[in-house]
N, C-alpha and C positions, 0 to 999 in steps of 0.2 A: 601573631598575624603576619608579620613581615616574612616569616619562613613560608607560610602558606601562600602568600602572594607571589613569592619567587617561584614556588612550585607551579602555581596556576599559570604564571607568565610563561614558564618553560614548557608546560604540558597542554593545558586546556586550550590555549589559544594557538598552539602550533598547528598550522594548516598544511595541506598538501603543498601549497606554494613554498612554505618555509622549508619543507623537506627537499623539494626540487632545487631550491636555491642553495641549500647546504651541499647537495650532491654536485651541483655545477661548480661550486668553489673547489671541491675536492678534485673534480675532473680537470680543472684549470691547472692544478699543481702537478698532477701525474695522470698518465693514461691508465685506465683500468679496463679489464675485459668485461663483456656483457654479464657473465656469470657473477663476477665480483660486484658489479653494479647492482644486480638484482639482490644479492646477498646483503649489501649495505642498505638497500631500501627496506628490506624486511627487518633489519636490525633497528633502523630508525623508527619504523612503525611500531615495533615491539616496545621500544623505549618510550614512545609517546603513549601507548596503551598502558604501560606500567605506571607512568606518571599520573595519568587520569584516574586509574584505579586507586592510587595512593591518596589522591585528593579526596575521592569519595570516602575512603576509609577514615580519613582524618577530619572530614567535615560533615558529609551527609549521613553516613552510617550512624554516628553517635546521635544525630538528630532524630532519625526515624525510630530509634530505640527508646526515645523519651515518651512516656505514656501520654503526657499532655498533647504533644505534637501528633502522636499517632491518632488520638481521638479527633484532633482538628483535621488531619488528612482524611480520615474516614468520613467525617462530616462533609468535607469539601467534595470528595468523590461521590458521595450519595447525592448531593445537590447536582453534580454534573450529570449523573446517570438519570436523574429525574428530568432534567432539562432536555436531555436527548430523547427520552420517551415522549415528552410533551411536543417536541419538534416533529417527530414522526406522526404523532396523533393529529397534528395540525395540517398535515399534507392532504389527507383524504378529503375530497369534496372541493378542493381549490379550483377556482375559475379565474382565468386571465386571458387577455388577448393572445399572449405568447407564454407558454410554459416550457421551461428548460429544466431537464433533469441531468445531473452530472454525478459521476462517481466521487465519493467523499475521500479523495486523495489529492496529492499535489498536482498530478496531471489533470484531474477533473476540474480543479479550481482554476488552473492556468487556462484550460480550454474555455471556461465560462468568461474569463477576463478577455479573451480574444474575440468572442462573438457578441459581447454585451452591446457594443455600438451598432451591431447589425440588426438587432431586434429591439424595437421600442416597446415600452410598457410590458416588459417581460418579468415573470415571476420565476426565481431560481430556487431549485431544491437540490440538496446534496444528500445522496443515500449510499449505503454500502451495497455491494453486489447482492447480498441476501435480502435487501429491502426494495429491490428494483420493481417488484410486483406492484408497488404503490402507484406506478405509472398508469395502471388501468383504473385508478380511482380518482383521477383529476379530469378537468374539463377545459381543454384549450379551445379558444374561440376562433383563432385564425392559424396559429403556428404551434407545432410541437417539435422540440429538439431534445435529443438525448446524446450525451457526450461521455465517452470512455466507459460505457456500460455494456455488459455481455448480452447479446440478443438470444432469446430462446423461442421455442415454437409458439407459446402462448402470447408472448409480447409481439412477435412477428405478425400474428393474426390480428392483434389489437391495432398495430400500425396500419395494416391493410384496411381495417374498418374505419379508422380515422381518415385515411386518405380518400376513401370512397364516399365519405360524407362532406368532403371539401376542405378538410384541414391540411395545410401544408406541413409535411412531415420530413424530418431529417434525423437519421440515426447514424451518428458519426463515431467510429470506433476502430481500434487497431488490435483487438483481441481475436485470436483465431477461433475461439469458442463461438463467436458470433456467426460463423459460417456453418455451424452444426445444426442446421434446420433443413426441412425438406427442399429438394431441388426446385420444385415448382414455385414454392413460396419465396425462395431465395432469388429466383429469376424474376418474379413479380416485383419484389422490392428493389432490385437493381435496375430493372427496366424503367421504373418510375422514379429513379434517383431518390429513393427513400433511404436505402442503406448505402452509406458512403464508407467503404472499408478499404484499408490499405495497410500493408505490413510496414509500419513506420515506428520510429523510436518512441513516439508519444502521440496521443490523440491531438494534443496541441499542435504538433508539427503537421498533422493531417489537416486540421482546421486552417492553418496558415496557408497550406498549399491549395486547398479546395476553394477558399474564399479569396485567394490571391492577396493576402495581407502582407505588406512590405515595410511598414514604418519601423523606426528604431525600437520603440517600446515593444511592439509585437515580436520583433526578432529576439529581444532579451527575454521575454516571457517564454518563447519557444526553447531557448537555451536552458532556462530553469527547468521546464517540464522534461526536456530530454535528459538533463542531468539526474533528475529525480526518478525518471521512469524508464530510461533507455539503456542501451548497451554501455557497460562500464568503459569499454575501450574507446567509445566515441564521445565521452563526456568532456566538458571543458571546465577549467578551473576559474574561468572569468566570472561565473555566477555561483561559485562554491558557497559563499557565505549566505546569499539569499536562498539558495536551495536548502541548506541546513535549517535555516530559520523557518522557511515555508513548511518543510516536512514535519518539524516539531509542532508547529501551530496546527497543522492539519491532523496530526496524531492526537493533539489535545481536543480537537473536534469542535471548537467554539468559534464564533465570530467569522464564519466562512464568507459571509457577504461583505464584511468589513475588509477581509483579506483580498477578496476579488477587487474591490474598489481601489485598494492600494496598488495592486498590480496594474489595473487599468490606467491609473494616473501617473505612476512612476516606473513601472516595470520592475519594482522591488518593494520590499517591506520597509517603509520609512517611519511608520508610527512607533513612537517610544512605548506606547501602551502595549502594542502587540509584541514588541521586542522584550518587554519585561515579562510577558507571559511565558516566554521560552524558559526563563529561570524556574518558573513554577512547574513547567513540564519536566525539567531535569530532576527536580526533587520528587515529583510524583512517580516518574518512571523507575527510579531506584526503589522507592517504596513498593510500587506495583510488582516489580520483579520478585521481591521477597514474598509477597502474598501469592503470586503466580506459582512459584516453585513449591509452595505448601499444598498445592492441589493436584499433584501427580497421581493418576489412578491406574495407568498402564505403562509398563516399562519393559520393552522387548529388546532383542538384540539389534533391531533395525529402527525402531521408532518409539516415541513417548506420546502419551495422551494426557492432557490436563483438562479437568472438569471445572469450568469457571462459572457454573450455573448458580451455585448457592452463595456466592459472594454478595454481601449486602451493598457493595459499591462497585463501580465500574473501574477496570484497570486501564490506565493510560499507556499508550504505546505498545499494545499487545503484539503487533507484528514484529516490532523491533525487539521486544523481550524474547519472543519465540525464536527469532533468528540468533540472538545471543546464546540462548540455551542450546539450540541445535549445534552451534559452533563449539560450545564448551563440552557437550556430551558426545559429539560426533554421531548424532542420530537426527532423523527427521522429527519434527514436533507438530502435533495436532492439538487443537483445542475443540471442546464440545460445549454446547449450551443446550439445556433441556427446557422446552417450553410447550405447554399444551399437548403433551403426549408425543412430541417430536424432538429430534435431536438435530441441531445444526452443527456440522463438522467442518472445520477449516484447517488447512495445512499448507506448509511450505516444504516441498519435497521435489527431488530430482525426477520422481516418477509421476508428476502431476498429470501429464497427458494420459498415460496408461491408466492411472487410478480413476480419474474423474470422468473418463469416457466409459470404461468398462463397468464402473460401479453404478451406472445409470439404470441397470436392471433392478437394483434394490433400493435406489434412491431417486429423489426428484430434485428439480431445481439445481442440478449440478453445473459447475462452471470451472474453467481453468484458464490460466494465462501464464506462460513461462513456467516457473516452478511453484506457482501458487494456485490453489483451487479450493472448492468447497461444495457441499451438498447437504440435503435435508432428508431425513428418513424417520420412520416410527421408532420410538424408544425400544420396543421389543426386538428390533433388528440390530441392536448395537453389537452383540456377539458375532452375528453374521458379517457385519462390516469389518470388525477387528480381525476375524479369521480370513476374510478376503484380503485385507492389507498384508497380513502375515504371509499368506501364500504368494502374493505378488512380489513381495520383497525377496522371498526364498528363491522364486523363479528367476528374478533379476540377478541374484548373486550366483546361481547355478549357471545361467547363460554367460555371465561375465567370466567365471572360472573356466568354462568350456572354451571360450574365445582365447583366453590366455594360453591354454594347453595347445590349441590349434596353431596359434601364432608361434609358439615355442617350437612345435614340430616342423613348421615351415622353415625355421632357421636351421 
């Protein structure tokens, strides 16, 4: 145990701040070039990754191969999946003075923490982008607010209808996909200050600006949201620990109201109960990755597709797992879920904009933001979608090679 503790101390808890401090000490001893500095940073990061992987192999991997623990994990994940389904079932028909819908991610939760004090007697709901159609099935009495969710034509028309019957409506978002609706409807929403859109690092930052929120807790919540959702080059290490804890809790997907209250009161996650759940998340994600990789159904030169439909339990941290596999394989990763004759496809890809705009001819409910996107289509169109993806990747590779040749000829 002492050996493992030393490894843990040197690896798992090594933060970006530790790496920077170590580099600063080296810089104080001797001057190094920028290229040498970048090389050393990569070496330290690789060392840290290797230590973390070694910890997993010596502690977590043996645990998940134990048949008793595997059964326990499966049961825990089945309970989690059922609780999620019950949560979504409970949204339809909801009535409240104020109803707030937010994206079920770190930025969405931070955004709700910022506006909670602005709306009394509010009911908060957290949904994935694919479940945002639940918005049309609730009944706000005075106010309706949506945060960090992508607007589409159907939802835009619903907002107009709410506004015209006297409901005060705010749709606050920073996804470019929210602007992909008809010009007339977009103008209507903006003229009536229904759609509050701006290209910001996070929706929380936009809330802060729009509502003129300036207290110290607000600023800290914005920093956390920016670090979780914004441009890597603009992130701050000041809230690194809180950001990691928040993202893991959100990935776990439980107690989002409790998390929001923690942020409102402290601007951080102080609850020991919530912090303990992070350890559960770490164990479940290692196990989930093992199950995830067993469900590969398509493997091309450019991308992989994993079918997660038939799993009896929910996988925790799917986006993180997909990112890890994409990095390991050097390919984009997509997941599909089959339900009631339809397929929901999600992916993290450098071609997100091209794919999820052009694919709208054969899909519905498509969305994209940065390098992430998704869509829904009939099951019989799966081959058409896969062929479309293959052609788009081949075209992108051809265009890239042509550009390389042209640039070479210019020289």
